[in-house]
C-alpha positions as a printed NumPy array, in Angstrom:
array([[ -0.106,   0.213,   0.085],
       [  1.422,   3.372,  -0.978],
       [  1.991,   5.889,   1.74 ],
       [  0.563,   9.452,   1.398],
       [  2.313,  12.511,   2.586],
       [  0.169,  15.352,   3.75 ],
       [  1.838,  18.994,   3.059],
       [  1.265,  21.768,   5.565],
       [  0.458,  23.926,   2.697],
       [ -3.058,  22.192,   1.906],
       [ -6.301,  23.542,   2.148],
       [ -7.046,  21.502,   5.24 ],
       [ -4.037,  22.513,   7.144],
       [ -4.054,  26.234,   6.283],
       [ -6.98 ,  27.33 ,   8.681],
       [ -5.414,  25.253,  11.342],
       [ -1.926,  26.976,  10.903],
       [ -3.765,  30.439,  10.749],
       [ -5.616,  29.827,  13.894],
       [ -2.657,  28.536,  15.882],
       [ -0.299,  31.54 ,  15.265],
       [ -3.455,  33.822,  16.009],
       [ -4.461,  31.985,  19.101],
       [ -0.741,  32.261,  20.222],
       [ -0.41 ,  35.82 ,  19.544],
       [ -3.782,  36.713,  21.337],
       [ -2.655,  34.476,  24.4  ],
       [  0.818,  36.002,  24.636],
       [ -0.335,  39.555,  24.161],
       [ -3.186,  39.317,  26.686],
       [ -0.476,  37.713,  29.198],
       [  1.94 ,  40.441,  28.526],
       [ -0.643,  43.137,  29.213],
       [ -1.89 ,  41.485,  32.03 ],
       [  1.452,  41.189,  33.563],
       [  2.147,  44.82 ,  32.825],
       [ -1.277,  45.882,  34.375],
       [  0.375,  47.535,  37.466],
       [  2.237,  49.784,  35.152],
       [ -0.627,  50.307,  32.419],
       [ -3.206,  50.796,  35.15 ],
       [ -5.957,  48.856,  32.989],
       [ -8.285,  51.601,  32.674],
       [ -5.65 ,  53.888,  31.78 ],
       [ -4.167,  51.984,  28.775],
       [ -4.853,  48.404,  27.264],
       [ -2.438,  47.696,  24.522],
       [ -3.082,  44.034,  23.647],
       [ -6.241,  44.571,  21.334],
       [ -4.395,  47.116,  19.237],
       [ -1.637,  45.212,  18.687],
       [ -3.511,  42.225,  17.749],
       [ -5.325,  44.158,  15.162],
       [ -2.309,  45.132,  13.748],
       [ -0.915,  41.715,  13.303],
       [ -4.123,  40.744,  11.943],
       [ -4.135,  43.406,   9.474],
       [ -0.57 ,  42.982,   8.547],
       [ -1.649,  39.183,   7.764],
       [ -3.823,  40.431,   4.915],
       [ -5.597,  37.042,   4.795],
       [ -9.328,  36.056,   5.399],
       [ -9.534,  35.496,   9.208],
       [-11.717,  32.265,   9.377],
       [-14.057,  31.579,  12.153],
       [-11.761,  28.923,  13.556],
       [ -9.264,  31.508,  13.987],
       [-11.761,  33.683,  15.915],
       [-12.741,  30.886,  18.493],
       [ -9.166,  30.146,  19.363],
       [ -8.231,  33.78 ,  19.73 ],
       [-10.931,  34.278,  22.06 ],
       [ -9.843,  30.92 ,  23.799],
       [ -6.388,  32.539,  23.968],
       [ -7.576,  35.842,  25.549],
       [ -9.71 ,  33.856,  28.147],
       [ -6.951,  31.281,  28.84 ],
       [ -4.387,  34.137,  29.226],
       [ -6.488,  35.791,  32.322],
       [ -7.234,  32.237,  33.801],
       [ -3.516,  31.547,  33.9  ],
       [ -2.782,  34.645,  36.179],
       [ -5.588,  33.493,  38.493],
       [ -8.789,  35.55 ,  37.474],
       [-11.99 ,  34.19 ,  38.321],
       [-13.447,  31.828,  35.48 ],
       [-16.457,  34.372,  34.854],
       [-14.589,  37.523,  34.906],
       [-12.082,  35.835,  32.632],
       [-14.675,  34.834,  29.934],
       [-16.501,  38.165,  30.173],
       [-13.155,  40.056,  29.587],
       [-11.764,  37.76 ,  26.823],
       [-15.108,  38.086,  24.913],
       [-15.174,  41.919,  25.285],
       [-11.627,  42.109,  24.084],
       [-12.451,  39.789,  21.167],
       [-15.518,  41.759,  20.178],
       [-13.179,  44.846,  19.95 ],
       [-10.757,  43.213,  18.089],
       [-13.35 ,  41.869,  15.746],
       [-14.77 ,  45.2  ,  15.249],
       [-11.732,  47.114,  14.273],
       [-10.612,  44.39 ,  12.035],
       [-13.951,  44.162,  10.149],
       [-13.868,  47.758,   9.722],
       [-10.31 ,  48.207,   8.502],
       [-10.274,  45.041,   6.549],
       [-13.682,  45.102,   5.033],
       [-15.787,  47.931,   5.167],
       [-13.299,  50.906,   5.287],
       [ -9.879,  49.436,   4.224],
       [ -6.409,  51.198,   4.752],
       [ -5.743,  51.573,   1.013],
       [ -2.889,  54.111,   1.789],
       [ -0.987,  54.254,   5.307],
       [  0.828,  57.173,   3.972],
       [ -2.254,  59.644,   4.011],
       [ -4.104,  61.41 ,   6.621],
       [ -7.259,  59.348,   5.804],
       [ -5.517,  56.145,   7.039],
       [ -4.828,  57.757,  10.592],
       [ -8.667,  58.978,  10.498],
       [-10.13 ,  55.608,   9.729],
       [ -7.979,  53.932,  12.474],
       [ -9.161,  56.677,  15.041],
       [-12.626,  55.868,  14.301],
       [-12.203,  52.11 ,  13.89 ],
       [-10.332,  52.177,  17.513],
       [-13.279,  54.346,  18.968],
       [-15.823,  51.797,  17.605],
       [-13.918,  48.966,  18.881],
       [-13.432,  50.495,  22.228],
       [-17.212,  51.156,  22.457],
       [-17.935,  47.694,  21.592],
       [-15.255,  46.368,  24.444],
       [-16.848,  48.667,  27.061],
       [-20.512,  47.843,  25.749],
       [-19.87 ,  44.066,  26.397],
       [-18.214,  44.272,  29.55 ],
       [-21.125,  46.612,  30.953],
       [-23.555,  44.167,  29.922],
       [-21.973,  41.359,  31.892],
       [-21.871,  43.593,  34.808],
       [-17.928,  42.469,  35.659],
       [-15.72 ,  45.047,  33.831],
       [-14.002,  47.887,  35.407],
       [-15.285,  47.647,  39.004],
       [-13.194,  50.607,  40.556],
       [-14.16 ,  52.68 ,  43.329],
       [-14.964,  55.712,  41.339],
       [-18.378,  56.258,  40.147],
       [-19.929,  54.479,  37.111],
       [-19.646,  57.207,  34.66 ],
       [-16.093,  57.952,  35.386],
       [-15.515,  54.115,  35.162],
       [-17.129,  53.698,  31.791],
       [-15.419,  57.105,  30.162],
       [-11.778,  56.128,  31.645],
       [-12.319,  52.564,  30.238],
       [-13.326,  53.806,  26.789],
       [-10.502,  56.249,  26.496],
       [ -8.076,  53.638,  27.996],
       [ -9.003,  51.386,  25.088],
       [ -9.193,  53.944,  22.62 ],
       [ -5.71 ,  55.096,  23.512],
       [ -4.179,  51.681,  22.94 ],
       [ -5.641,  51.549,  19.21 ],
       [ -4.258,  55.193,  18.725],
       [ -0.912,  54.754,  20.158],
       [  0.032,  51.126,  18.929],
       [ -1.988,  50.401,  15.87 ],
       [ -0.047,  52.501,  13.285],
       [  3.565,  51.73 ,  14.595],
       [  2.708,  47.977,  14.304],
       [  1.279,  48.365,  10.989],
       [  4.456,  50.43 ,   9.842],
       [  6.866,  47.868,  11.131],
       [  9.214,  46.398,   8.317],
       [  9.06 ,  42.957,   7.046],
       [  6.16 ,  42.839,   4.534],
       [  4.511,  44.801,   1.813],
       [  1.634,  47.323,   2.844],
       [ -0.767,  49.445,   0.878],
       [  0.827,  52.714,   0.257],
       [  4.422,  51.945,   1.537],
       [  6.666,  51.741,  -0.989],
       [ 10.157,  50.043,  -0.391],
       [ 11.874,  53.153,  -1.796],
       [  9.826,  55.339,   0.986],
       [ 10.082,  52.873,   3.894],
       [ 11.906,  54.487,   6.775],
       [ 14.553,  52.491,   8.35 ],
       [ 13.856,  53.788,  11.919],
       [ 15.594,  56.207,  14.343],
       [ 18.843,  54.323,  14.103],
       [ 19.41 ,  55.79 ,  10.7  ],
       [ 19.8  ,  59.351,  11.969],
       [ 22.508,  58.561,  14.631],
       [ 25.24 ,  59.27 ,  12.245],
       [ 24.019,  62.665,  11.346],
       [ 23.99 ,  65.573,  14.118],
       [ 21.295,  67.85 ,  12.345],
       [ 19.246,  64.882,  12.237],
       [ 19.417,  64.   ,  15.824],
       [ 18.273,  67.559,  16.955],
       [ 14.669,  66.805,  16.878],
       [ 14.867,  63.694,  18.799],
       [ 17.17 ,  65.364,  21.367],
       [ 14.623,  68.295,  21.699],
       [ 11.894,  65.733,  22.27 ],
       [ 13.966,  63.992,  25.182],
       [ 14.627,  67.24 ,  26.697],
       [ 11.009,  68.291,  26.551],
       [  9.962,  64.881,  28.22 ],
       [ 12.415,  65.618,  30.992],
       [ 11.218,  69.226,  31.26 ],
       [  7.644,  67.459,  31.548],
       [  8.427,  65.841,  34.878],
       [ 10.945,  68.306,  36.198],
       [  8.974,  71.299,  35.688],
       [  5.455,  69.872,  36.254],
       [  2.549,  72.252,  36.592],
       [ -0.746,  72.59 ,  34.762],
       [  1.187,  72.734,  31.403],
       [  3.548,  70.175,  31.742],
       [  1.533,  67.725,  29.105],
       [  2.163,  70.649,  26.501],
       [  5.769,  70.61 ,  26.742],
       [  6.51 ,  67.847,  24.497],
       [  4.012,  68.861,  21.938],
       [  6.316,  71.182,  19.778],
       [  9.083,  68.689,  19.833],
       [  6.772,  65.919,  18.451],
       [  5.485,  68.24 ,  15.777],
       [  9.348,  68.995,  14.943],
       [ 10.007,  65.083,  14.902],
       [  6.887,  64.817,  12.455],
       [  8.001,  67.406,  10.173],
       [ 11.741,  66.225,  10.12 ],
       [ 11.483,  62.289,  10.132],
       [  9.946,  59.947,   8.022],
       [  6.239,  58.366,   9.024],
       [  7.897,  55.223,  10.69 ],
       [ 10.193,  57.146,  12.863],
       [  7.616,  59.86 ,  14.083],
       [  4.957,  57.044,  14.753],
       [  7.271,  55.099,  17.053],
       [  8.715,  58.455,  18.764],
       [  5.194,  59.458,  19.336],
       [  4.513,  56.084,  20.818],
       [  7.354,  56.421,  23.33 ],
       [  6.462,  59.906,  24.514],
       [  2.718,  58.863,  25.115],
       [  3.753,  55.928,  27.157],
       [  6.33 ,  57.963,  28.993],
       [  3.768,  60.672,  29.612],
       [  1.075,  58.208,  30.908],
       [  2.883,  55.95 ,  33.009],
       [  5.052,  58.994,  34.392],
       [  2.008,  60.989,  35.55 ],
       [  0.278,  57.941,  36.77 ],
       [  3.374,  56.952,  38.772],
       [  3.704,  60.283,  40.229],
       [  6.901,  61.272,  38.53 ],
       [  5.632,  64.867,  37.858],
       [  5.943,  67.6  ,  40.269],
       [  2.455,  68.726,  40.676],
       [  0.857,  70.488,  43.43 ],
       [  0.299,  68.623,  46.807],
       [ -3.085,  66.577,  46.989],
       [ -3.334,  65.9  ,  43.11 ],
       [ -1.382,  62.522,  43.298],
       [ -2.549,  59.835,  43.01 ],
       [ -4.66 ,  61.056,  40.116],
       [ -8.436,  60.951,  40.634],
       [-10.825,  59.555,  38.097],
       [-11.395,  62.657,  36.343],
       [ -7.879,  63.417,  36.333],
       [ -7.011,  60.448,  34.765],
       [ -9.756,  61.136,  31.913],
       [ -8.178,  64.558,  31.457],
       [ -4.738,  63.102,  31.184],
       [ -6.115,  60.46 ,  28.555],
       [ -7.68 ,  63.105,  26.405],
       [ -4.508,  65.304,  26.745],
       [ -2.329,  62.383,  25.49 ],
       [ -4.899,  61.481,  22.76 ],
       [ -4.464,  65.135,  21.357],
       [ -0.676,  64.719,  21.857],
       [ -0.786,  61.569,  19.742],
       [ -3.267,  62.556,  17.028],
       [ -1.789,  65.946,  15.806],
       [  1.788,  64.559,  15.121],
       [  0.517,  61.529,  13.479],
       [ -1.542,  63.475,  11.047],
       [  1.017,  65.945,  10.392],
       [  3.7  ,  62.969,   9.674],
       [  1.051,  61.293,   7.393],
       [  0.357,  64.402,   5.543],
       [  3.872,  65.301,   4.896],
       [  4.512,  61.762,   3.845],
       [  1.493,  61.905,   1.439],
       [  2.76 ,  65.197,   0.12 ],
       [  6.339,  63.733,  -0.434],
       [  4.939,  60.649,  -2.445],
       [  2.765,  63.099,  -4.479],
       [  6.049,  65.103,  -5.164],
       [  7.938,  62.026,  -6.11 ],
       [  5.198,  60.946,  -8.467],
       [  5.144,  64.345, -10.146],
       [  8.812,  64.167, -10.552],
       [  8.788,  60.795, -11.887],
       [  6.257,  61.56 , -14.098],
       [  8.113,  64.69 , -15.354],
       [ 11.469,  62.968, -15.833],
       [ 10.603,  59.464, -17.147],
       [  8.978,  58.627, -20.562],
       [  5.274,  57.4  , -20.159],
       [  5.561,  54.536, -22.644],
       [  9.207,  53.169, -21.912],
       [  9.838,  54.22 , -18.56 ],
       [ 13.262,  55.513, -19.574],
       [ 14.271,  59.001, -18.847],
       [ 12.902,  61.889, -20.626],
       [ 15.122,  63.813, -22.895],
       [ 15.332,  66.806, -20.6  ],
       [ 16.074,  64.492, -17.242],
       [ 18.75 ,  62.504, -19.225],
       [ 20.361,  65.641, -20.323],
       [ 20.391,  67.017, -16.735],
       [ 21.877,  64.12 , -15.205],
       [ 24.616,  63.511, -17.916],
       [ 25.606,  66.98 , -17.294],
       [ 25.893,  66.426, -13.578],
       [ 28.067,  63.43 , -14.109],
       [ 30.436,  65.109, -16.691],
       [ 30.881,  68.104, -14.224],
       [ 31.668,  66.215, -11.081],
       [ 34.504,  67.371,  -9.163],
       [ 36.502,  65.566,  -8.6  ],
       [ 35.937,  63.824, -12.101],
       [ 35.455,  59.896, -12.161],
       [ 38.685,  57.842, -12.001],
       [ 37.731,  56.068, -15.107],
       [ 35.872,  58.773, -17.052],
       [ 32.392,  58.483, -18.296],
       [ 31.052,  56.404, -21.151],
       [ 28.282,  57.566, -23.5  ],
       [ 26.136,  55.492, -25.997],
       [ 23.696,  56.191, -28.613],
       [ 21.251,  53.319, -29.209],
       [ 18.858,  52.977, -32.197],
       [ 16.547,  50.123, -33.014],
       [ 17.224,  48.838, -36.325],
       [ 14.346,  49.137, -39.032],
       [ 12.   ,  50.458, -36.751],
       [ 10.044,  52.509, -39.354],
       [  9.485,  49.448, -41.413],
       [  8.272,  47.521, -38.29 ],
       [  5.729,  50.129, -37.543],
       [  4.444,  50.217, -41.264],
       [  4.314,  46.44 , -41.513],
       [  2.892,  45.553, -38.026],
       [  1.193,  48.768, -37.078],
       [  2.031,  51.072, -33.964],
       [  0.818,  48.887, -31.271],
       [  3.646,  46.471, -31.956],
       [  5.936,  49.481, -32.348],
       [  5.   ,  50.448, -28.937],
       [  5.618,  46.866, -27.758],
       [  9.116,  46.963, -29.004],
       [  9.948,  50.179, -27.628],
       [  8.656,  48.797, -24.026],
       [ 10.51 ,  45.575, -24.361],
       [ 13.607,  47.019, -25.65 ],
       [ 13.611,  49.718, -22.868],
       [ 13.126,  47.024, -19.988],
       [ 15.809,  44.848, -21.478],
       [ 18.302,  47.649, -21.345],
       [ 17.19 ,  49.067, -17.655],
       [ 17.441,  45.447, -16.232],
       [ 21.133,  45.126, -17.809],
       [ 22.647,  47.962, -16.594],
       [ 23.55 ,  49.444, -13.086],
       [ 21.181,  51.525, -10.957],
       [ 23.525,  54.818, -11.317],
       [ 23.589,  54.625, -15.082],
       [ 21.329,  57.101, -16.876],
       [ 19.128,  55.682, -19.621],
       [ 16.958,  57.982, -21.252],
       [ 14.65 ,  58.105, -24.534],
       [ 15.977,  60.998, -26.829],
       [ 13.255,  60.891, -29.181],
       [ 11.228,  57.94 , -31.348],
       [ 13.239,  54.81 , -31.227],
       [ 16.647,  56.519, -30.403],
       [ 17.801,  56.28 , -26.692],
       [ 20.812,  57.216, -24.865],
       [ 22.991,  55.882, -22.142],
       [ 25.654,  57.117, -19.742],
       [ 27.985,  55.123, -17.89 ],
       [ 29.585,  57.005, -15.178],
       [ 33.149,  55.808, -13.874],
       [ 33.673,  53.571, -16.823],
       [ 36.535,  53.174, -18.998],
       [ 36.461,  53.085, -22.649],
       [ 37.221,  49.32 , -22.775],
       [ 34.199,  48.56 , -20.349],
       [ 32.048,  50.891, -22.373],
       [ 32.639,  48.802, -25.401],
       [ 32.071,  45.59 , -23.705],
       [ 29.04 ,  46.737, -22.221],
       [ 27.948,  47.625, -25.454],
       [ 28.361,  44.276, -26.954],
       [ 26.688,  42.804, -24.033],
       [ 23.55 ,  45.172, -24.675],
       [ 23.578,  44.466, -28.331],
       [ 23.449,  40.703, -27.608],
       [ 20.686,  41.159, -24.855],
       [ 18.671,  42.915, -27.325],
       [ 19.208,  40.247, -30.134],
       [ 17.621,  37.737, -28.222],
       [ 14.371,  39.499, -27.654],
       [ 11.294,  37.572, -28.951],
       [  8.037,  39.189, -29.462],
       [  4.787,  37.701, -30.782],
       [  2.252,  40.073, -32.294],
       [  0.008,  38.684, -35.192],
       [  1.408,  35.494, -35.721],
       [  3.145,  32.485, -34.241],
       [  6.568,  33.357, -35.937],
       [  8.308,  35.65 , -33.163],
       [  9.509,  39.275, -33.971],
       [ 12.907,  39.846, -33.719],
       [ 14.637,  43.243, -33.253],
       [ 18.396,  44.482, -33.23 ],
       [ 20.263,  47.515, -32.257],
       [ 22.849,  49.668, -33.513],
       [ 25.174,  51.473, -30.999],
       [ 27.378,  54.308, -31.203],
       [ 29.91 ,  54.807, -28.273],
       [ 31.89 ,  57.733, -27.149],
       [ 34.016,  58.361, -24.252],
       [ 35.218,  61.799, -22.406],
       [ 38.766,  60.58 , -22.119],
       [ 39.277,  59.963, -25.806],
       [ 40.916,  63.373, -25.909],
       [ 37.58 ,  64.872, -26.88 ],
       [ 35.701,  67.842, -25.155],
       [ 33.91 ,  66.82 , -22.193],
       [ 30.891,  68.743, -22.947],
       [ 27.661,  66.685, -23.223],
       [ 26.749,  68.147, -26.901],
       [ 30.068,  67.172, -28.017],
       [ 29.985,  63.767, -26.55 ],
       [ 26.475,  63.332, -28.017],
       [ 27.537,  64.391, -31.37 ],
       [ 30.496,  62.093, -31.486],
       [ 28.233,  58.873, -30.258],
       [ 25.797,  60.082, -32.961],
       [ 28.397,  59.697, -35.703],
       [ 29.514,  56.372, -34.295],
       [ 26.087,  55.159, -34.196],
       [ 25.593,  56.134, -38.11 ],
       [ 28.869,  54.436, -38.726],
       [ 27.563,  51.104, -37.242],
       [ 24.214,  51.496, -39.387],
       [ 26.349,  52.005, -42.737],
       [ 28.336,  49.06 , -41.714],
       [ 25.198,  46.617, -41.492],
       [ 23.555,  47.421, -38.249],
       [ 23.115,  45.01 , -35.382],
       [ 26.749,  46.129, -34.137],
       [ 28.157,  48.942, -32.151],
       [ 31.163,  51.453, -33.305],
       [ 33.734,  53.397, -30.953],
       [ 33.807,  56.706, -32.284],
       [ 37.844,  57.41 , -33.41 ],
       [ 37.994,  53.765, -34.073],
       [ 37.522,  50.947, -36.503],
       [ 36.407,  48.596, -33.925],
       [ 33.033,  46.961, -34.837],
       [ 31.001,  44.465, -32.328],
       [ 28.309,  42.074, -33.164],
       [ 28.296,  41.304, -36.806],
       [ 24.719,  40.489, -38.142],
       [ 24.269,  37.009, -39.433],
       [ 21.93 ,  37.349, -42.621],
       [ 20.773,  33.796, -42.204],
       [ 18.586,  34.787, -38.829],
       [ 17.396,  38.126, -39.978],
       [ 14.201,  36.816, -41.941],
       [ 11.76 ,  38.458, -39.765],
       [ 14.049,  40.965, -38.188],
       [ 12.697,  44.218, -37.631]])
């Protein structure tokens, strides 16, 4: 009898694996929050639900019923493990589960976070957090077990609601912005590497240092205005740092203020500490404003920065081929040629022209021509270095600048690019592949030529026409008889 092996990546096992990690995360987060309860003072701040929602949203997969059941079990078991009475543990666990479910449902289904680098994402998280906090508090009140503090019932409900909401406001965005996976609106080019990236740059350290000084002043000076002392520094950090850094600095500042005031670190008039119920509520509302404004500001600046990058890219790149536009290519090439000190090996420049492109358009239509241009551009961009400049100069003619590249290396690269283009196969209107070739003219600013861009382009253009006169599908170096990539007539049957 043959043996059958069951892979963990089957339809049967996927829900079990998902439910297992969700239950483990819920258990550990609830346990950690319970252990830190003396510091967090449960009605003041409860972080477990917000972190759990962030993990579920980062998972970016449908959460099945089994996962929700085991998640609730994990939340209950964490409380039972620390000695809570079973009825109280069940009510607290189900209330937290209801809040997590409401926040996840809003942000994953009804009001998804399509772009985290936009103010609307912060507003959606605030409203979803408020709804989740209300669901948690309402279920706890219905059961009659939640928040049995000595204060009056109204103060208890308001403080519990704000404490739950604070958890979402403080923890949700930083958890979502953690590196490790792709998220909506977070491009790898824009992702911040965190506060450590600023340690080597003294001017970049200033906002963080000012924030530390303002937080210290908040506790050393005390008084009615103490809560506002970090506000200006947080705004400065939101302006100076990227969104990831600003969100985590705001999180640490909010935790420092909340725990510090509740622990009695601030110098306040006698009789105000420990904080009364309404004083706690006032502190929670103040910290909410302390958090929300910098988060909105950092997201607005991030969205504006992304818009500027997109506009610059649209202006600097050809819409069809994604190569640099002629003005952007010219500007970048001039910067390379005018560098001080100059590049040790000099700078190479190429002019590339797709062979017989007009006949291709006439024979197969402009759609085929556009496909050829796109595939040609993609092939060249994948074959060059990130610092090389590749631009479309017009029609089927392209330019390439190779900074810090000797003449010999430039010629070798020209031959390699010619061979890469020769391997392109495109299918348009028949089963027979459409093949293309390229002619390349090479010039170098160490050939005794004037280093000006206009002269180099002129010499590369002359070499390009020399390559075309000598049969195409080859490269020629200005001032040299060297020719590369002789065309094989036997394979040119359907060449463009």
